[in-house]
N, C-alpha and C positions, 0 to 999 in steps of 0.2 A: 491363252492356253495355260492351264494350271502347271506350275513348276513342279518337277519331281524332287527338287532340293527342299529339305525340311525348312519350314518358316524360320525356326530359331537360327539356322545356319545362314539363311539369306539376310536376316536382320542383324547379324553380328556386326557391331561397330568396328571401324578401323582407325579411329582417332579418339583422343581424349575428349574432344568437344562433342562427339557423338555418343560417348559412353554414358549410360544411365545408372545413377546410384553412386554410392560411396563418396559423397561430397566431402566427408571428413578426411578422405585421403587424396582425392584428385580434384577437388573444387579449387577455385581461385586461391592461390597462396597456401594451399594445403601441403603437408609435409612431403607426401609421395610425389605430388605433381612437381614441386620444386626440384626434387632429386631427378625426376625424369627429364625435365626441361634443361637441367644443367648437364645432362649426359652422364652423370656419375651415379649409377644405380648400384646399390649393394646387393649381395645375395640376400634373398628374403623368403619368408614363408607367408603365404596367404591362408589365413584361417577363417573359415566361414561356412555357412550352410550351402547346399547345392543351388545352382541356378542363379548366383548373384554376380557372376562375371569374373571369376578367378582366372579361367583360361583365357578369356578375351583380354583381360587387362595385361596378362603376361605377353600376349601377342602384340598388343599395342605398344608396350614398353620396348620390345625388340625392334619394332618398326620405327619408333620415335628416336631411339639411340643408334639406329642403323647397325644393328648387330645380327649376325647369323642366328637363326632360331632352331633349336632342336627340341623335340617334344617326345617324352616317354610317358607311358602309363605304368604305374607301379603294379597294376593287376597282371599285365602280361609281359613285363620287362624284367630282366635280371642283371646280375653283375656283368655278364658278357656285353649286354647292350650298353650299359653305363661306360664300360671301358672303351667300347668302339667310339662312342661320342667323344670321350676324353682324348683318344688318339687323334680324331679329326680336329679337335679343338687345338691341339698342339701346333697344327699347321696353319691356324687362322691368325691373321695379323692382330686382331682384337679378340678378347675373350667373348665367345658366343654366349647367348642366353640358353641355358638348359632348363626347360620347364618339365617338371615331374608331377603329373597329376596323381592324386591320392597317395602322396608320399608316405602317409602313415602306414600303408600296406607294405612298404619296404622293410625287410628284416634288418637286424643290426648289422650283419655282414654286408648287405647291399648298401646301407647308409654309410658304412665305413669306407666302401669303395669310392664314395663321392668326396670324402673328407680332404684328401690330399689335393685334388684338383681345385676345390673351393679355396682351400688354404693358400695355394700358390697363385690363385687368380687365373687359372687356365679357363675356367668357366664362371659365369655368373649364374648361380642357381636360383631358380624360382620354384618353390615347392607349393603345391596346393593341398589343403587337407580340410576335412570336415570335423576332424577330431582335435582335441587339445594338444598342440605340439609339445607342450611340456612333458606329456606322457608318451607321445608317439615318435618323437624325433630325438636321436641320441644327443646327449649334452654337448659333446665337442662340435657337432655339426650345428646345433641350435645356437651355440654361442657365437658362431660366425655368420649368423643370419639375423636380419631385422624381421621381426614378426609384425605383420599388419593384419588387423581384424576387419574382415568384411562383413557387413550387416545385410540382413534380409531386406529386400526392396520394400519401401513404404508405399502407401496408396498413391501419392502423386507420381512416383516412379513407374508404378504398374500401369497407371492411366496413360502416361506418355507412351509406354511400350504398346499398349492396346491400340492407340491411335496409329502408330507406325504399322502395326499388324493389319489393321483395317485397310489402310491405304494400299498395302501390298496385296491383300486378298481381293480387294475391289479390282485391281489390275488383273489378277489371275482369272477371276470369274466374270469380269466385265459386268458387274452388277453393283448396285448400291447396297452397302451393308449398314444396317441401323442397329446400334447398340442401345436397345430400349432399356435393358437392365444389365448391370455388370456385377452386381453383388456376388453372384454365384461364381463367376469367373475369378474375381479377386480372392474370394474365400478359398477356392480350390487351389489357387496358386500358392498360398501360404508364404508369400514374399519371394517365391522362386520364379524368376523371369522365364526360364525354359519351360516350366510347367504351364505358365500362363499362355505362352505361344503355342505349345502343344494343344492346349485346351481350345483356344479360339480357332485353331486350324481344323480340329476335328468337328467342332460345332458348326462352323461355316460349311465344311464339306458335307456334313449330314443335312443341313438345311438345303443345300443345293440339290442333293439327291431327292429330297422330298418335294421341293418347290422349284424344280429345274426350269420351268417356263416363266417364273416370276422375275421381274426386274429388280426387286428388292428382297433382301434376306434380313429378317428381323430376329435379333438375338434377345432371348428372355431368360430369366433365372430358371424357370421351370424346365425349359427345353435344354438348357446347359446342363443342369443336374442329371436329367434323364439320359442325355447323350453321353456324358462322361462315364456314368455308371455302366452303361451298356458297351462302352469301348475302353474299359479300364486297362486292358493289356496293351492296346495301341497307345493309349495316353501315357502309359508308364514305360514307353520304349527306351527311355534313357536311364531306367533303373531307379527312379525316384521312389518306387514302392518300398525300397529298402527302409526309408525313413518312416513310411506309414506303418510298416510291420513292427519296427522297434517301438514306435509310439503306442500301437495297440497292445504290444507285449507288456510295456510298463504300466499302462492304464489298467490292464487286466489284473496284474499283481496288486496294484493299488486298490482295485475294486474287489479284492479277495475272491477272485475266480480262478482257482488253480487249473481248471479244465481249459478255459480260454488261453491262459498263460502258457500252458503246455502246447496248445495248438500253434500259437505264434512262435514258440521256441522251435517246434518241429519245422515250421516254415523257414526259419532262419538257418537251421541245420541243413535242410535239404538244398537251400540256395548257396551253401558254402560260406556262410557268414563267419567272420573272425570270432572265435570263441572268447577271446579276451575282450572284445568289444561288448559282447553280451554280458560277461561277468562284471565289467567296469560299470555298465549301466545299472546292474543290480546292486553294486556297492553304493552308488549314489542313492538309490531307492531305499536301501536299508536304513539310512539315516533320515532321509527326507520324508518318508512315508510311514516308517515304523518307529524309529528312534528309541526313546526310553520306555515306550510301551512294551518293548521286548529287546533289551540290549544285546541278547544273544544273536539277533538277526545280523547285526554288523559283523560280529565275530565269525559266524558261520559263512557269511558271504565273502569275507576277506580270505578265509581258508579256502573257499571255492575258487577264488581268483588265483591263489597260489597253486592250488592243485591243477587247475586247468592250464596254467602256464607251464607246469612241469610235464603234463601228460599229452595234451593236444587231442586232435580227433583220431579215431571216433569215440574213444572211451570217455572223453571229457563230457560227452552228451549226458552220461549217467549222473555225473556230479552236478552238472547244470540242472538237470531234471530234479534231483533231490532238493537243491537250493530253491528253485522256482516254487516247488510245492510248499516248502517251509515258509517262504516269504509271503506267498499268496494266502496261506492259511493262517498267518499270524495276525494278532490284534494290531491295529494301525493307530498311528499318531503323527501329525505333522507339526507338533509343538516345537521341535528343534529348529526347523527352518523358519517357522513363524517368529521364534525368539530372536534368531540372528538377524532376520529382516527388520524386526522392530528396533533392535540395538543399533543397526547401521543407520536406520532412518533417524534415530535419536541423535547419533553422532553428527550426521549431516545437518541436522536442525540446530544443535547447540554448539557445535565447533569443539575446539580443544579446551575443555574445562580443566581447571587445576585439580590435580590429584591431591586428596587430603594429606596434610603434613605427616600425620602419624603412619601413613602407608608408604611414604617415600623412602627410597634407598638412601642410606647415609654412609658412604664409604670414607668420607673425610671428617676431620674434627670440626671444620667450619660448618659443614652440613648438620652435624649433630648439634652444634652450638645454636644454630638458627631454628632448631625444632624438627629437623627431618627425622622421622622414625620415633619421635617422642610420644609416649602414651599409647604406643601400639600394644595390643593385648594378644599374646600368643595363644591361639585357640586350644592347643593341646595341654596347656597348663591349667585348664578349667574342667570342671566336671562335665562329662558328656562331650568333651572335645569341642566345646562351643562357648563363646561369650559374645553378647550383643555389643556391637560397635558399628560405626558408620564406615561403609566401604565406597559408596558413590560420592562424586563431587556434590557439594552442598546444594547447588542449583537444581539437581535432579534427584535429591534424596527421596526415597520411598517409591521411586518409579519401578513398576513391575514389567519385566520383559518376558519372563518365562511363565507361561500359563499351562500347568499340567492338565492333560485332557482326561476324559472320563473312561479310564480303563484300570484294571487291577493294579498294575505296576505304578502308574502315575498317580493313582489315588493314594498309594503308599508314600510316594514322594511328596505330594501335597500335604499329607498329614504330618510328615517330618518337618516340612517348612513351616507349617502352622505352629507346631510345638516350639520351634526355635524363634520365629519372628513375630509371633502373636498377631497384632493388628497392623504391623508396619507395612507389609506388602499386600495385604488383603487376601492372603491364602485361606 
């Protein structure tokens, strides 16, 4: 008989050995595994995408170190709930584990209410967040926590999870389940284990409805795609559509479609999305997708972020709308992100090359005597505030990292660089 408990909940592991993924943290001799096995776990923040096992890992830790486990969700818990847990913790012989899901949704005052208990060791805090804790967790609390980055599940992890799911579902339906094709399931999951389990459960249930008398249920890519598209609300019962909407929002702005971008903005507003979350994503986009093709984009978006922070809902929707229209309608360039990607790749390839002597700092007489800073040409002392000299290490002299793209503003930048550097960088 089919279980009424969701598959994701039934397959939730209860030990480190059954846990799937995050080998960099809980694999043999990994840093977090050693801490857990020693019984000395610090307060910590788990930062990673949804469905990668943050809640499960917190529960396993509490079980492994034999501590009482309290769980709060930042969506529906407040300062009162936190204080109640802390009061109960005072009566516990050992500091219990306090797990707070979506800790980034706690306000500053709510996070402040945790600080004293964490500082005094009354509780061991484990916070889970999908957002960068450097921006979302107050500095005093963050400084008392170890941050662990959890990664999306890779293909081998997802395939292991699929086999576990098939075994459980075969027991449920008393039928053989054949995974003829799995590409669609893996793609739909996006590295999210919960999404994968929701999807396979819906697909198998739909197959059983259609072929109830058959002893075998065959999963194909075509049926999986059709099934999930027609059951999107059920599939998204854990709220993962939040991430699909923000993805569509950013891609619509990048694709210069203000109408679609406004539609997805409205979807987020109606769903009660955090306005700062939206503004922060637009800040990243302003540099990543527009950059120097229109430098005002970053300035306007930063102003939007500040204004939204001061005003809040519902009026901030107007500021967000204005900024979305501007960004979507703006000329685009990803030259800034391409340039820093290329620069980082070059650094990883070439290592720590010596800085040319004439560019080095020379705070002491000895450094001056051995040539530090010698022959450096001060650009402002020359006509046009420019003089040609070497700035890169000798081994990579002439390497071009910034490639201006074909838009009015960057054509102007290319012309300026051509005039200065002539043939050196190929501008």
